[in-house]
C-alpha positions as CSV (number, residue, x, y, z in Angstrom):
1,M,86.4,57.4,63.3
2,N,86.2,58.1,67.0
3,N,86.4,61.9,66.5
4,P,83.0,63.3,65.6
5,S,84.6,66.7,64.4
6,V,87.1,65.0,62.0
7,D,84.4,62.5,60.9
8,A,81.9,65.3,60.0
9,K,84.7,67.2,58.1
10,L,85.7,64.1,56.2
11,H,82.0,63.4,55.2
12,A,81.6,67.1,54.1
13,A,84.7,67.1,52.0
14,K,84.4,67.2,48.2
15,K,87.6,65.4,47.8
16,I,89.8,63.5,50.3
17,I,93.6,63.4,49.7
18,A,95.7,61.0,51.8
19,V,99.1,62.3,52.6
20,D,101.5,59.6,53.6
21,G,105.2,59.6,54.6
22,C,106.1,56.4,52.9
23,G,104.8,53.5,50.8
24,N,103.2,51.8,53.8
25,L,100.2,54.1,53.2
26,C,99.1,54.3,56.7
27,A,96.9,57.4,56.2
28,K,95.3,56.1,53.0
29,K,94.6,52.7,54.6
30,M,93.2,54.2,57.7
31,L,90.7,56.4,55.8
32,E,89.6,53.4,53.6
33,K,89.2,51.4,56.7
34,F,86.6,53.9,58.0
35,G,84.9,53.9,54.7
36,F,86.1,57.1,53.2
37,K,86.9,57.2,49.5
38,V,90.4,58.7,48.9
39,A,90.4,60.6,45.7
40,S,94.2,61.1,45.5
41,S,97.2,59.9,47.4
42,V,100.5,61.7,48.1
43,I,103.5,59.7,49.2
44,L,106.1,62.2,50.5
45,D,109.2,60.0,50.3
46,R,108.3,58.9,46.6
47,D,106.7,62.0,45.2
48,I,109.2,64.7,46.6
49,G,112.1,62.8,48.0
50,M,111.4,63.7,51.5
51,K,113.3,61.6,54.0
52,K,111.1,59.8,56.4
53,V,112.5,60.2,60.1
54,P,111.2,58.0,62.8
55,F,108.8,59.8,65.1
56,S,110.7,58.7,68.1
57,S,113.8,60.6,67.0
58,V,112.1,63.9,67.0
59,L,110.1,63.6,70.4
60,D,112.7,65.7,72.2
61,S,113.6,68.2,69.5
62,N,112.1,70.6,67.1
63,I,110.4,68.9,64.2
64,M,111.7,71.7,62.0
65,D,115.2,70.5,62.6
66,Y,114.3,67.6,60.4
67,I,112.2,69.1,57.8
68,K,113.7,71.5,55.1
69,N,111.6,74.5,54.0
70,E,111.9,73.5,50.4
71,E,110.4,70.1,51.4
72,I,107.4,71.9,53.0
73,Q,107.0,74.1,49.9
74,K,107.3,70.9,47.5
75,A,104.6,69.1,49.7
76,K,102.4,72.1,49.6
77,D,102.6,72.5,45.9
78,L,101.9,68.8,45.3
79,I,98.9,68.7,47.6
80,I,97.5,71.9,45.9
81,S,98.0,70.3,42.5
82,K,96.1,67.1,43.7
83,I,93.3,69.4,44.9
84,N,93.1,71.1,41.7
85,E,92.9,67.8,39.6
């Protein structure tokens, strides 16, 4: 990667969990492209039913207008469960 700080953290990680918004798997593919082994993957629209909103639609507004608190909690709980696997 082109960010030494992020690269160092990824190399030091015991487990890498990719968190993607949809089935395009952009985060997972990018990590693998740079040679990182993804231990587990979370796909928010599939796994917790979070609706993916185009980034361009939130540029001039508060992102929290598009994300429900219960979605944040579901995502958090799912990521924690993946860490503990």
